[in-house]
N, C-alpha and C positions, 0 to 999 in steps of 0.2 A: 453793283453789284447784284448781275443777274443769278439767273434760277440754277442753273448750270453750276457757276459759282458758288455759290449758296448749298446747294448740293458738293459736292466737291470740302464746300471747307466742312463741310459735317463730318463727312470720309472719313478727314485724316484726324477729324479729329475722335470720331469714329475706334478709332487706328487707333490711333494716342493711349486710348485709356479706356483698351479689353475692360484689364482687370475694373475696372470703377461699376459702379448701379448710376447706371444711364438710363433718367428716367424722361416722358417726351419734355415734361421744364423747363428738363436744363440743356437739352438737344432742338429747342426751338432762343431758348433762348443763344447760345454759341448759336447759330442762325444769323441773331437781332430778327424772328419773327414772332411773330403770336403762337399760343402753344396753335389756336385754331387754323393761323396760315400757314404752324410746319409743318403742317400733319396735311394739308390739303396740294402745295405742291410735295411732297416727297411720297401721302401714299396714295396711293388710285386703286381707287374697285372695282374688278371687272370681273364679269362671269367669265368662265370658261366655259365651252358647249364643251357636250356630251364627246365622244372622237374616241376612234384609237391613236395614237401617241404613242413618239419612237421613243426612248429613251438615249440623252447622248450624258456622259456624266464630265464636266470642263476641268479640268486637278491643277491648277496653278494658282498664279496673278489673275485674276479677273482683265491686268495687260495684257495678257497674251491671250483673248479668250477669240479671238478675233483667227485665231489659226485653228480653234476646234469647231469651229459653222464651217470655215472653207474645207474641214476633214467632211464634214456631212457635209455641205453642199454639193462639194466639189467630186468627191470621193463618195463614199457610203448611197447617198442616194441615187447618185444614177449610173450605180451597180448595182441596187440594192430590184426589187420589185414592190417596191410602194414608190407612189405621192404624195409628193403636200397637197392635202387639202383645204391651206387655206392662210391667207397672206398672215398670222400670226403662231408664235414663237413662246414656247410657255418659261423663264428660267423656277424656277422653283430655289430659294435661301434658306439652310439648315442651320441645326449647326459645323457639320462641317465644312460653313465658308467663312474664312477670317481674311477676304480682299484681298490683299496686293499679296498677302505671302504662298510661298513655293507647295507647298501643301494645302490649301487651301483647296475645297469641290463643293461642282453646284452644279444640278441637276442640267437639261435643255429638254424640253418636253414639246417635237414638231409634231402636229394633227403626220394623219395620213392615212391613206388610205390601200390595199391593194388590188 
């Protein structure tokens, strides 16, 4: 099983057990990885540069997120006075996020300049 398959497996597990108390040990065991390797594979630390960001909220299943990106890059950005400043998008996932649920929300931050 490759890295992507394991991530998908654990996402499906989380979605199926949203009411459970899921901790790192349990998720690591479910993905057949040690806690150390699970953390290294799943969580990445990145320093987000200080910048101005255009913020967009994706509503709906993550399966449809491509449509939101199409609206941002194919519609909003070309018509706006803004220009993307770097090859980096930031997704902010909080309590509004519920994966493939149609009520799910996450924010997409695009670094921009006028």
